[in-house]
Backbone as JSON, one array per atom type, in Angstrom:
{
  "sequence": "MPRRPLQVPGIYGIDTRALTKHIRDQGAMLGKIVPAGMADAQVVQVDPNTINLVQQVSLTAPQLFVSHAPPRIGRNGKRMRIVAVDCGIKANIIRYFMAKGVELLLVPWDHDFNKEEYDGLFISNGPGDPTKCQATIQHLRTALTQVCIGLYTILPSPILYGVWHKKGRSVGGRILRNGRAIVLQ",
  "N": [[197.91, 41.92, 93.44], [200.65, 43.03, 91.84], [200.52, 44.92, 88.52], [202.32, 43.42, 85.84], [204.45, 44.72, 83.15], [203.39, 44.23, 79.73], [205.06, 44.14, 77.67], [204.37, 45.38, 75.08], [205.11, 46.59, 72.02], [204.54, 50.17, 71.21], [203.32, 53.3, 69.53], [203.09, 56.76, 69.68], [202.32, 60.37, 69.2], [202.21, 60.65, 66.37], [200.7, 61.18, 63.41], [198.81, 58.62, 63.05], [196.9, 58.01, 60.69], [197.83, 59.11, 58.53], [200.0, 57.89, 58.36], [199.05, 55.1, 57.81], [197.86, 55.83, 55.4], [200.28, 56.32, 53.95], [201.66, 53.95, 53.9], [199.84, 52.46, 52.27], [199.79, 53.77, 49.95], [202.31, 53.66, 49.24], [203.11, 50.76, 49.71], [204.22, 48.19, 51.5], [206.65, 48.53, 53.74], [209.81, 48.3, 55.19], [210.49, 48.9, 58.27], [211.04, 49.89, 62.02], [210.75, 50.13, 65.84], [212.06, 52.0, 67.93], [212.41, 52.36, 71.21], [212.3, 55.03, 73.39], [215.29, 56.39, 74.29], [217.15, 54.58, 73.68], [219.59, 53.67, 71.6], [219.48, 53.64, 67.77], [220.92, 51.44, 66.76], [221.17, 49.76, 68.55], [218.37, 48.17, 68.38], [217.68, 45.52, 66.8], [217.3, 45.12, 62.93], [214.64, 43.51, 61.47], [214.37, 41.7, 58.53], [211.4, 40.59, 57.05], [211.06, 39.96, 54.5], [213.39, 38.35, 54.01], [212.89, 35.78, 55.17], [210.89, 32.85, 55.2], [208.03, 33.18, 55.76], [205.55, 31.89, 55.3], [206.09, 29.05, 55.85], [206.55, 29.19, 58.37], [204.1, 29.58, 59.42], [202.26, 27.49, 58.23], [200.78, 24.27, 58.33], [202.47, 21.15, 59.69], [201.73, 18.86, 58.83], [198.98, 16.9, 56.92], [195.72, 17.32, 57.57], [192.3, 16.2, 57.76], [189.35, 17.26, 57.43], [186.03, 17.02, 58.18], [182.84, 17.6, 56.89], [179.67, 18.33, 58.95], [177.72, 18.91, 57.82], [174.91, 18.42, 55.51], [175.84, 16.22, 52.72], [177.95, 17.52, 50.04], [177.89, 16.1, 47.1], [180.81, 14.88, 44.9], [182.12, 14.25, 41.77], [182.78, 11.72, 41.8], [180.91, 10.23, 43.23], [180.67, 10.35, 45.83], [181.4, 12.26, 48.78], [182.37, 15.38, 48.22], [185.48, 16.35, 47.87], [188.0, 18.72, 48.86], [190.76, 19.96, 48.55], [192.92, 22.45, 50.57], [195.6, 24.43, 50.58], [197.77, 25.16, 52.79], [199.05, 28.29, 53.35], [198.85, 30.04, 55.4], [196.38, 29.96, 56.17], [193.29, 31.14, 57.33], [191.11, 30.24, 60.06], [188.31, 31.14, 59.59], [187.54, 30.07, 57.11], [188.13, 27.52, 56.53], [185.85, 27.29, 58.38], [183.84, 27.98, 56.44], [184.32, 26.14, 54.46], [183.34, 24.05, 55.76], [180.49, 24.6, 56.54], [179.48, 24.07, 53.42], [179.19, 21.43, 53.06], [181.27, 19.72, 52.44], [184.44, 17.76, 52.26], [187.15, 18.62, 53.59], [190.82, 18.54, 52.99], [193.27, 19.28, 54.41], [196.17, 20.58, 53.74], [200.18, 21.02, 54.22], [202.05, 23.78, 53.1], [203.99, 23.08, 51.57], [203.42, 20.89, 50.43], [202.61, 17.96, 48.31], [200.02, 18.07, 46.37], [199.26, 17.12, 44.07], [199.24, 14.33, 43.93], [196.85, 13.56, 45.22], [193.67, 12.66, 45.59], [190.91, 14.81, 44.42], [188.32, 17.25, 44.25], [188.56, 19.99, 43.99], [190.53, 22.51, 44.33], [192.14, 24.61, 46.49], [194.16, 27.3, 47.13], [195.34, 29.11, 49.72], [195.53, 32.31, 51.21], [198.86, 34.15, 52.5], [201.22, 35.25, 54.74], [204.41, 37.26, 54.06], [207.01, 37.13, 51.74], [205.91, 35.83, 48.52], [207.37, 34.75, 46.74], [209.28, 32.81, 48.22], [207.67, 30.55, 48.56], [208.36, 28.38, 46.6], [208.43, 25.52, 46.43], [205.35, 25.17, 46.5], [204.67, 26.87, 44.4], [205.66, 25.33, 42.36], [204.15, 22.83, 42.43], [201.77, 23.86, 41.98], [202.11, 24.93, 39.29], [202.23, 22.39, 38.0], [199.83, 21.22, 38.66], [198.47, 23.47, 37.04], [199.17, 23.08, 34.4], [198.23, 20.45, 34.12], [195.36, 20.98, 34.34], [194.81, 22.68, 32.11], [196.85, 23.36, 29.24], [197.07, 25.94, 27.85], [196.08, 27.97, 30.09], [198.24, 27.83, 31.66], [200.26, 29.03, 30.12], [199.34, 31.52, 30.15], [199.1, 32.25, 32.77], [201.83, 32.76, 34.57], [203.92, 32.21, 37.45], [204.89, 34.57, 38.39], [202.59, 36.34, 38.02], [200.49, 34.99, 39.25], [201.77, 34.84, 42.01], [202.95, 37.21, 42.37], [202.38, 40.08, 41.5], [199.57, 40.18, 41.77], [199.53, 39.8, 44.31], [200.58, 41.9, 45.79], [200.5, 44.66, 48.12], [198.42, 43.69, 49.65], [196.14, 42.64, 48.14], [194.16, 40.17, 47.0], [193.95, 37.29, 45.08], [191.32, 36.13, 43.12], [189.76, 33.25, 41.58], [188.26, 31.04, 39.64], [188.83, 27.89, 38.17], [187.7, 25.55, 35.89], [187.81, 22.42, 34.78], [187.23, 19.32, 33.31], [185.68, 19.02, 35.44], [186.86, 19.79, 37.9], [188.02, 22.21, 40.25], [190.1, 24.89, 40.53], [190.67, 27.31, 43.18], [191.88, 30.48, 43.76], [193.03, 32.44, 46.27]],
  "CA": [[199.06, 41.76, 92.67], [201.02, 44.08, 90.86], [200.59, 44.64, 87.16], [203.26, 43.43, 84.81], [204.5, 45.18, 82.02], [202.78, 43.66, 78.91], [205.93, 44.16, 76.61], [203.8, 45.34, 73.97], [205.14, 48.01, 71.8], [203.42, 50.95, 70.92], [204.01, 54.42, 68.91], [202.53, 57.99, 69.91], [202.87, 61.7, 68.64], [202.42, 60.86, 65.38], [199.57, 60.95, 62.87], [198.6, 57.14, 62.2], [196.0, 58.01, 59.69], [198.83, 59.88, 57.77], [201.24, 56.6, 58.19], [198.51, 54.38, 57.23], [197.77, 56.02, 53.85], [201.49, 56.36, 53.33], [201.8, 52.66, 53.67], [198.76, 52.3, 51.23], [200.08, 54.26, 48.72], [203.87, 53.11, 48.91], [203.17, 49.26, 49.68], [204.53, 47.68, 52.66], [208.0, 48.64, 53.83], [210.48, 47.66, 56.33], [210.53, 49.86, 59.78], [211.14, 49.36, 63.46], [210.32, 50.79, 66.67], [213.34, 52.3, 68.7], [212.14, 52.85, 72.54], [213.19, 56.27, 74.1], [216.55, 56.16, 75.18], [218.01, 53.47, 73.14], [220.01, 53.54, 70.0], [218.78, 53.01, 66.63], [221.61, 50.54, 66.29], [220.54, 48.51, 69.54], [217.34, 47.63, 67.91], [217.83, 44.91, 65.25], [216.22, 45.4, 62.17], [214.45, 42.03, 60.88], [213.27, 41.91, 57.23], [210.55, 39.38, 56.69], [211.07, 39.19, 52.93], [214.21, 37.21, 53.94], [212.31, 34.72, 56.04], [209.94, 31.96, 54.59], [207.11, 32.99, 56.7], [204.46, 30.79, 55.27], [206.67, 27.76, 56.4], [206.42, 29.24, 60.0], [202.71, 29.42, 59.99], [201.78, 26.33, 57.74], [200.77, 23.09, 59.29], [203.54, 20.25, 59.02], [201.21, 17.33, 58.18], [197.74, 17.15, 56.33], [194.75, 17.35, 58.16], [191.26, 16.19, 57.31], [188.28, 17.96, 58.11], [184.76, 16.43, 57.38], [181.58, 18.33, 57.51], [178.29, 17.66, 59.46], [176.42, 19.62, 56.99], [174.29, 17.47, 54.47], [177.17, 16.43, 51.81], [177.53, 17.73, 48.7], [178.56, 15.05, 46.11], [181.83, 15.08, 43.67], [181.89, 13.39, 40.61], [182.93, 10.1, 42.26], [179.54, 9.82, 43.67], [181.22, 10.62, 47.35], [181.48, 13.63, 49.56], [182.75, 16.37, 47.44], [186.62, 16.8, 48.48], [188.42, 19.93, 48.47], [192.52, 20.25, 49.05], [193.3, 23.48, 50.73], [197.06, 24.47, 50.83], [197.81, 26.38, 54.19], [199.89, 29.29, 53.1], [198.37, 30.79, 56.42], [194.72, 30.11, 55.78], [192.41, 31.55, 58.54], [189.93, 29.45, 60.56], [187.08, 31.04, 58.98], [187.76, 29.5, 55.56], [187.72, 26.18, 57.08], [184.41, 26.92, 58.67], [183.25, 28.2, 55.58], [183.96, 25.05, 53.63], [182.73, 23.04, 56.47], [179.31, 25.09, 55.99], [179.25, 23.61, 52.68], [179.24, 20.0, 53.3], [182.58, 19.13, 51.97], [185.45, 17.12, 53.0], [188.64, 19.51, 53.43], [192.24, 18.29, 53.32], [194.27, 20.94, 54.49], [197.89, 20.13, 53.63], [201.26, 22.0, 54.45], [202.43, 24.72, 52.25], [205.19, 22.36, 50.42], [202.87, 19.48, 49.9], [202.87, 17.83, 46.73], [198.37, 17.85, 46.74], [198.81, 16.59, 42.83], [199.26, 12.9, 44.44], [195.82, 13.53, 45.94], [192.5, 12.65, 45.04], [190.3, 16.06, 45.02], [187.3, 17.84, 43.26], [188.58, 21.07, 44.23], [191.88, 22.81, 45.21], [192.34, 26.08, 47.12], [195.33, 28.18, 47.8], [195.18, 30.12, 50.73], [197.19, 33.38, 50.84], [199.54, 33.84, 53.51], [202.43, 36.37, 55.02], [205.64, 37.49, 54.03], [207.06, 37.13, 50.24], [205.24, 34.52, 47.97], [208.24, 33.9, 46.0], [209.64, 32.03, 49.01], [207.15, 29.35, 48.53], [208.74, 27.81, 45.34], [207.43, 24.18, 46.3], [203.88, 25.53, 46.26], [204.51, 27.45, 43.18], [205.68, 24.36, 41.72], [203.09, 22.18, 42.47], [200.6, 24.8, 41.23], [202.23, 24.62, 37.55], [201.68, 21.1, 37.57], [197.98, 21.34, 38.48], [197.81, 24.07, 35.83], [199.68, 22.21, 33.31], [196.91, 19.09, 33.99], [193.76, 21.32, 33.86], [194.61, 23.35, 30.94], [197.73, 23.93, 28.76], [196.78, 27.4, 27.66], [196.04, 28.63, 31.2], [199.72, 28.0, 32.26], [201.28, 29.97, 29.55], [198.92, 32.7, 30.7], [199.36, 32.58, 34.29], [202.94, 32.25, 35.12], [203.93, 32.38, 39.15], [205.03, 36.1, 39.17], [201.22, 37.25, 38.16], [200.11, 34.53, 40.29], [202.03, 35.23, 43.19], [203.46, 38.32, 42.75], [201.54, 41.34, 40.94], [198.38, 39.94, 42.34], [199.66, 39.33, 45.94], [201.01, 43.1, 46.15], [199.79, 45.55, 48.76], [197.03, 42.95, 50.33], [195.28, 42.31, 47.46], [193.87, 38.89, 47.04], [193.58, 37.11, 43.8], [190.17, 35.35, 43.06], [189.26, 32.67, 40.42], [187.92, 29.71, 39.33], [189.23, 27.22, 36.68], [186.75, 24.34, 35.95], [187.95, 21.59, 33.45], [187.21, 17.8, 33.75], [185.0, 18.59, 36.69], [187.87, 20.07, 38.86], [187.99, 23.48, 40.07], [190.95, 25.65, 41.33], [190.55, 28.53, 43.58], [193.47, 31.11, 44.23], [192.67, 33.26, 47.04]],
  "C": [[199.28, 42.77, 91.41], [201.02, 43.87, 89.49], [202.04, 44.34, 86.62], [203.39, 43.9, 83.87], [204.1, 44.41, 80.83], [203.81, 43.46, 77.57], [205.46, 44.36, 75.25], [204.34, 46.78, 73.16], [204.35, 48.91, 71.14], [204.08, 52.37, 70.2], [202.8, 55.63, 69.44], [202.91, 59.11, 69.45], [202.95, 61.56, 67.37], [201.03, 60.71, 64.64], [199.35, 59.52, 62.34], [197.89, 57.11, 61.14], [197.3, 58.22, 58.56], [199.78, 58.65, 57.3], [200.09, 55.7, 57.41], [198.19, 54.38, 55.71], [199.3, 55.98, 52.96], [201.8, 54.92, 52.87], [201.11, 52.28, 52.32], [199.27, 52.74, 50.42], [201.49, 53.78, 48.01], [204.12, 51.64, 48.86], [204.22, 49.14, 50.99], [206.21, 48.12, 52.7], [208.29, 48.2, 55.31], [210.44, 49.1, 57.6], [210.67, 49.03, 60.94], [210.98, 50.52, 64.53], [211.23, 50.96, 67.69], [212.7, 52.99, 70.22], [213.21, 53.83, 72.96], [214.42, 55.76, 74.72], [217.5, 55.36, 74.85], [218.52, 53.9, 71.78], [219.65, 52.92, 69.04], [219.57, 51.68, 66.34], [221.51, 49.38, 67.37], [219.6, 47.6, 68.79], [217.44, 46.84, 66.91], [216.53, 44.78, 64.29], [215.81, 43.99, 61.48], [213.49, 42.31, 59.66], [212.68, 40.68, 57.01], [210.61, 38.97, 55.71], [212.42, 38.17, 52.91], [214.05, 35.87, 54.38], [211.14, 34.33, 55.39], [208.84, 31.98, 55.98], [205.86, 32.2, 56.93], [205.24, 29.57, 55.77], [206.47, 27.83, 57.92], [204.97, 29.19, 60.38], [201.82, 28.36, 59.46], [201.63, 25.31, 58.89], [201.79, 22.22, 58.73], [203.16, 18.87, 58.64], [199.68, 17.58, 57.98], [196.9, 17.01, 57.5], [193.43, 17.62, 57.79], [190.11, 16.37, 58.21], [186.83, 17.32, 57.49], [183.44, 17.13, 58.03], [180.43, 17.72, 58.15], [177.13, 17.82, 58.93], [176.12, 18.45, 56.08], [175.34, 17.61, 53.27], [176.6, 16.76, 50.52], [178.64, 16.91, 48.11], [179.26, 15.55, 44.96], [181.4, 14.18, 42.52], [182.64, 12.21, 40.7], [181.89, 9.38, 42.86], [180.07, 9.92, 45.29], [181.22, 12.14, 47.71], [182.5, 14.32, 48.87], [184.21, 16.68, 48.51], [187.41, 17.95, 48.07], [189.98, 19.98, 49.12], [192.69, 21.71, 49.1], [194.93, 23.32, 51.04], [197.15, 25.69, 51.61], [199.12, 27.03, 53.89], [199.62, 30.23, 54.44], [197.14, 31.05, 56.28], [194.25, 30.48, 57.34], [191.29, 30.5, 58.78], [188.54, 29.7, 59.97], [186.98, 30.6, 57.6], [187.45, 28.09, 55.67], [186.32, 25.87, 57.54], [183.56, 27.0, 57.59], [182.79, 26.85, 54.6], [183.26, 23.89, 54.2], [181.05, 22.91, 56.26], [178.53, 24.34, 54.55], [179.14, 22.0, 52.23], [180.25, 18.94, 52.49], [183.26, 18.52, 52.79], [186.52, 17.77, 52.72], [190.01, 18.78, 53.67], [193.15, 19.31, 53.25], [195.55, 20.04, 54.37], [198.9, 21.44, 53.8], [201.6, 22.85, 53.2], [203.16, 24.19, 51.07], [204.63, 20.79, 50.04], [202.48, 19.18, 48.86], [200.76, 17.42, 46.45], [198.41, 17.25, 45.02], [198.63, 15.09, 43.17], [198.1, 12.61, 44.76], [194.78, 13.68, 44.98], [191.6, 14.33, 45.37], [189.49, 16.32, 43.77], [187.66, 19.22, 43.0], [189.83, 21.54, 44.95], [191.83, 24.29, 45.2], [193.57, 26.24, 47.74], [195.07, 29.09, 48.23], [196.31, 31.49, 50.4], [197.93, 33.48, 52.13], [200.51, 35.15, 53.72], [203.96, 36.1, 54.34], [206.07, 37.3, 52.14], [206.99, 35.56, 49.68], [206.42, 33.77, 46.85], [209.1, 32.97, 46.71], [209.06, 30.64, 48.83], [207.25, 28.54, 47.13], [208.12, 26.29, 45.38], [205.9, 24.0, 45.85], [203.86, 26.0, 44.74], [204.67, 26.22, 41.78], [204.95, 23.18, 41.49], [201.82, 22.76, 42.07], [200.58, 24.57, 39.58], [202.05, 23.4, 37.2], [200.38, 21.15, 37.5], [197.54, 22.27, 37.53], [197.87, 23.38, 34.61], [198.15, 20.93, 33.22], [195.8, 19.48, 33.83], [193.79, 21.96, 32.61], [195.89, 24.04, 30.36], [198.01, 25.44, 28.62], [196.92, 28.19, 28.89], [197.46, 28.9, 31.94], [200.55, 28.72, 31.76], [200.66, 31.49, 29.8], [199.23, 33.07, 31.96], [200.67, 32.35, 35.07], [203.24, 32.7, 36.8], [204.1, 33.77, 39.03], [203.59, 36.91, 38.9], [200.43, 36.28, 39.37], [200.24, 34.68, 42.1], [202.88, 36.38, 43.61], [202.84, 39.84, 42.65], [200.33, 41.01, 41.88], [198.24, 40.1, 43.79], [200.05, 40.67, 46.45], [199.77, 43.99, 47.18], [198.3, 45.05, 49.38], [196.09, 42.76, 49.63], [195.1, 40.86, 47.25], [193.75, 38.52, 45.61], [192.51, 35.9, 43.95], [189.91, 34.68, 41.78], [188.74, 31.38, 40.53], [188.06, 28.93, 37.92], [188.6, 26.01, 36.66], [187.25, 23.78, 34.8], [187.85, 20.28, 34.19], [186.74, 17.79, 35.03], [185.75, 18.93, 38.02], [187.78, 21.45, 38.9], [189.36, 23.89, 41.19], [190.63, 26.87, 41.72], [191.72, 29.34, 44.44], [192.76, 32.38, 45.0], [193.53, 34.44, 46.9]]
}
């Protein structure tokens, strides 16, 4: 059977290590690969910053995962429930929570998790421009206001979703108040 071309773009003839270092130093930048023999104008330039990539990768309806590990008991005497906001969550994070004996309610990026009963809140990181996730930001502001007014004034969304998310760095933290925790990945 003849092999079909895979239609996978690739580059050669450049120092990819230098390119990687340049991107690391300068941050993500737009670029495109133009095949030999094609004019630059023939290849459409896509700007991922104009698209809500999180909306494209997030699930569309809440999904409940219940661990088979020994239960970790929450403040209500039942199995601890973590709400995870899917902004592009990786499967390994779900496996991690399942190993901890909790119940994980995975919700879409724009779901109002403040209406849910939970012991902990986990906001996953994801692709693209985080400022496109205004629904998530608003729900998080509401949650932070409920947890701690002072923290809400210290951590506005530009810090939560802008500065700390740049250049592939993750935000980590845990806020405990009234038996609840919020983890920003």
